[in-house]
N, C-alpha and C positions, 0 to 999 in steps of 0.2 A: 351762567355765573359771570360775574364781572371779572374782567381780565385783571389779574393782580399787578401786571406791569403798569397799568394806568392809574394807579393810586397816587393822586396828587390833591392838594388842598389849595384853595383860592388864596387864603391868607396863611401866614406862618402859624404853626401850632404853638400856643403859649405854654411854657413849661415852668414849673417850680422844681427846684433841685434840693433834695434833703441829703446832707452829707457833703463834706468838702475835704476829704482826705486824699490820698494818691488817686484812687479811682474816680472820686467825685470831681477832682480838679481836672483830670484828663477828659472826663465826660463833658465838663463845662466848656473846655477848650473847643471840642468838636461841635457842641451845640451852638456856641457863639459864632462859629464860622460857617454854619449851615444856613442857607436861605429858606429852608423849610421849617426852621424852629426859631422861637423868640424866647430867650431865657430871661424870664421875669425877675427871679429872685433866687438866692441860695440861703438855705438855713443850716447852721451848724451849731453844735453845742456851746463851744467857747465864745468868748466876747472879743478876743484879740482883733479880729478883722471886721468887726461890726461896723456897718455903714460904709464899708469900702465899695467902690465900683467894681463889679466883677471883671469887666474887660480891662480896666486899668490895672487890677491886681495881677491879672494873668498876662498883661502886656500884649493885648490883642485889639486890633482896630475893629470896632463893632458899634452898630447903631443901637444895640440892645441896652436899655438904661438900667438893667438889673443891679441890685445891691445885695450885699451879704448881711444877713440878719442872725441874731443869736436867739435860740429857742428859750434862753433864760429870760428874755425881755419882751418877746412877742409871742402870742398864741397863733396857732395855725388858723383858727377862726378869724382873727383880726387881720392876719396877713392876706387870707383869701378875699376878704371884704375890700381891703385897700388895693390889692394887686391880684385880681382874678387870673386863674390859669385853667387851661384845658386838661392838663395832665401833670400829676406829681410823679417825679422820677426819684426813686429812693436808692442812694448809694451809701447810706449811713451804717446802721448796725441793726440787729434783730429788734432791739428795743425802740428803734426810731419810729416805728409804726405807731407807738403810743401817742406820739406828738400830733400826728395829723389824721388819725383814723376817723375820729368822730366828725371832724370838719369835712373831710373828704366825703363821708357818707351823707352828711346833711346837705351838702352842696352838689352831690352827684359828680364829683371830680373823678376822672379816670386815674389809674395808678399803674405805674410800671416799676416793679421792684426788682432790684439786682442783688438782693441779699443772699449770701451763701447758704446760711442756715437759719431756719425758723423752728421754733417748738410748736407743738400742737396748738398752744395758746395763741401765738401770733398767726398761725395759719387760719384758725377760726376768726380772728379779727379781719384778715384779708377777705374771707368769705362773707363777713358782714358788710364790708364795703361793697363787695361784688353784688349785693342784693340791689344796690341803686346804680352801679356804673360798672363799666368794663375794667377788669383788673388783670394784669399779667405778672406772674412771678417766675423769674428764671434765675437759678444760681449762677449761671454764666450767660450774660446778656449778649455775648458776641454771636454774629451770624454764623461763623464757621463752625463753632462747636455744636450748635443746634442743627445745622445741616448734617454734621457727623453723626449725631445721635440718630437721626432719621435713617441715614445710610446704613448704620450698624444694625437698626431694627430690621431693615429690608433684608440684609444679608443673613441675619439670624433666622428669619422666616424661610428663606431659600434653603438653608442648611441648619436645621435646628440641633443637630447632634454633634456638631463640631466643637473643638476645644476653644474657649474664649478666655482671654486674659485681659485685665484692665490695669494700666499703669498711669499714675499721676505724678507730676514733678512740679515743685514750687520752690519759692525762695526759702532760705534756711530758717527764717524766723516764723514761718507759717506753722502753727502748732496743731491745728485741727485737720482731719481728713477732708479732702476736697469735696465740697457739695456737688460739684459737676460730676466727679467720679462716682459719687453715690448715686446720682441721677442716672448715669450711664449703666451702673450695675443693676439698678431696679428695672430699667427699660429692657435689659437683656437677660433678666431672670437670674442674676448673680447675687451673692451675698456681699455686703459691705466688707466682711472679713477677708474676701478674696482679692480685694484691691491692693495692688502693690504701690508703695509710696516712696518718693525720693525727695529729699530736702537738701538743696545745695545752692550756694551763692545767691544770685539775684534773679533766679528763674521767675519770670512773670507768671507763667502757667503753661503746662504741656500735658496733654492727655493722649493716650494711645490705646486703641483696642486691637488686640491681636487675634486673629482667627486662624487656628491651626488645622489645616486640612491634611489628609494623609500624604499628598504629594506637592503641596504648595502652602504658602503662608500669605494671608492678606493682612495688611497693617493700615488702619485708619488712624491718622495723627493729626492733631490740631495743636498749634503753638501760638500763644499770644506774644507778639514781638514787642508791642507797646500797649499800655493801658487805654490809649485813644481808641482801640478796637471796641472797648465798652461803650464809648460815645456813639460810634456808628451803629452798633446793635440797638442802643436806646432809641436812636432816631428811627430805625426801621420798625421797632416795636410801637413807637408812638404813632407813626403814620398809619400802621395797620390796625391800631386799636381804635382809632378815632370814630369809625363807623360801626363799631361792634356793640351788640346788645349787652345789657348788664349780666355778667357772670365772670368766673375766673377762667382765664385762658392760659395755655402753655405757649412757649415760643414755637415749639414744633407745629402747633396748630396754624400759626401764621405763615410758616414756611411750606406746609404740606400742599397748599394749592398750586405752588410753583411746580412741584413734582407732577401733579395731575395734569396741569396745562401742558407741560413738556411732552407727556406721553399720550396726549389725546390724539387719535387718528381720525382722518376723514372717514365718513360712513362707507365709502367704496374702496377703502385701502385694503391691501392684502395684509392679513395678520398671520404671522408664523406661529403655529402652536408647537414649537420645537421644545423638546426636553433640554434642560440645562444641566450639564454634568460638571462635577468638580473632581 
């Protein structure tokens, strides 16, 4: 198996960004500053920033020549013909997939979606794109939260009968239940009704899984300090998706090989078959 640590690309990955809200702008900032990516363009619904230079608008020195376009004035098909990309990164909304789905499928463009919630309709559209190219959908695109999901699943397997509680905290204006918390609940065999929610101030996002053992408590916590963490996660996803075959992937699938590589032992090494007790 190829060493996951050695994933590098000879030329920067060409990226088209859908959505330019708080998360989209933070992601664009990181994408522009990375030598591994080339931000070709941004598409947003409104026309206010149309044809502005992305680096100039964000106040970042970058050789990327990308501009901001409005979905009202240019189709995804036309944009991809004029400015081809390797991957579309979506930080817009659930309905944003309608703008680029057909063009992405026709051109075999890979997709990294960071949308929190999709209906079954939008998921089926993702799967249609995945017939022709690699697609990743992660309600939370940060590396840390997806590592935490894997770690929580491992602990759940070790001790399947312990008490598990999930708590999610977000900014006061967030109306819906966290998509990340729902994903955590599903992965641990919990119902979404069991999730505890906190809404206060400007919390970017915090998730905690509490494992209650008889004589100890294990807490797995992830907190996004800045939305730029989404950009780092998007770069990680893009790098690891480039050589993947057409289908839909989860972020955990990209991280899992790191676990396997870390715990590989030489053939002649001693393996302790000790029981682990809690």
